[in-house]
C-alpha positions, 0 to 999 in steps of 0.5 A: 181693163185692157193692157193697152189702156194701162200703158197708153195712160187712158186710165189716168185720163179717166182718173182725172175726170172721175170720182177717184181724183175728185175724192183725193183732191177733196181730202187734200183740200180738207187737210189744208183748210183744217191746218190753216184753221189750227194756225188761226187758233194758235194766233188767236190764243197767242201760243202754239198747241202743246206750249205753256201759256198764262192765257186763261183761254185755251183750246176746247176740242172741235166742232164739225162744219160742212163746206161746199167746194168744186170737189163737192161737200166735205165735213171739216173739223173746226177748232174751238176755244174755251170762251168762244171768242175764236172767229175763223177767217178762212171759213167764217162762222155761218158762211162757206169758203171763199169762191175759187180758193180750192186749187190754191189750197191744194197746190200748196202741197206740190213740191217746188213751192218755196216758203216765200211762194207758200206765204204769197199764196196764203195772202191770196187765199186770205184776200190780204186781210191779215197782217204779214206777221200773222200770215208768216205764222200761218205759213210756218204752221202749214209748212210743217204739214206740207213737208210731212205730206210730201215726204211720207213713206211710199211702198217699195214696189208699184206695179204701174205708175201713171203720170200726167199734169193737172192745171191749178191756180198758183200765185207767182210774181204777185199774180195768180196764174194757171200752172201745170202740177204733175201728178203720179198715181201708183198701183200697189200690190194689193190692187189699191191706187195711191197718189204718190205726189204732186210736183210743180215743174217749170218744164217737163225736161228729162232732168225734172222727171229724174228729180221726181223719180229720185224723190220717189226713191228717197221715200222708199220706192225700189221698183216700178214695173211699168211707167205710163206717162201721158205723152209727157215731154222729156220723160225718159223711155225705159226699156220694155216699160220697166223702170228700176230705181237703183 
């Protein structure tokens, strides 16, 4: 790959339209759906996992199910209960996913979504079929996983970090609208690429991008040798394309 391609963001354009990004989005979509199913089972049983209960019904492992989405076919783990009375809602038995919820699920993991935003988005995903109390419990469950993913440790050094925006559907002010979610992809020392995070920003100001870099630093990044933003407004230009987080 030419150096010019790396610095001009051509790689990220290919990443955005190729199998690598599709695979990443598929895995994040799978993760979100499975956490929602776990939360649904908690509600069905009336107690959280690892909690004590007098309920004679209990968790009973998992079954697998193949689901089709805009990102291809994925195998998910569906939790089961002992008396087989659990009826999943987000992925009904003998049915597939509701059409068009993929981007809603993935955008839950973007930093910038408040708990209230997440709760509203889950109402949209569940098509308003659940009570506010049930949605609130599912929100609490999946929010823990969202925070864990957003704050996972990163490598100390990345040779290159590409940055660009992808349009996702996001619920805002009782409407589902298209919003740009900014994505950062880092090249590790072992040559493998890693999606560092998703950030939902109202604008692409210098202050916003500084918050993104500050977030990376807090998660362990000490140095980025080259930053390759794809003509993102407000991104700070560092001398010689070298960014030092100190």
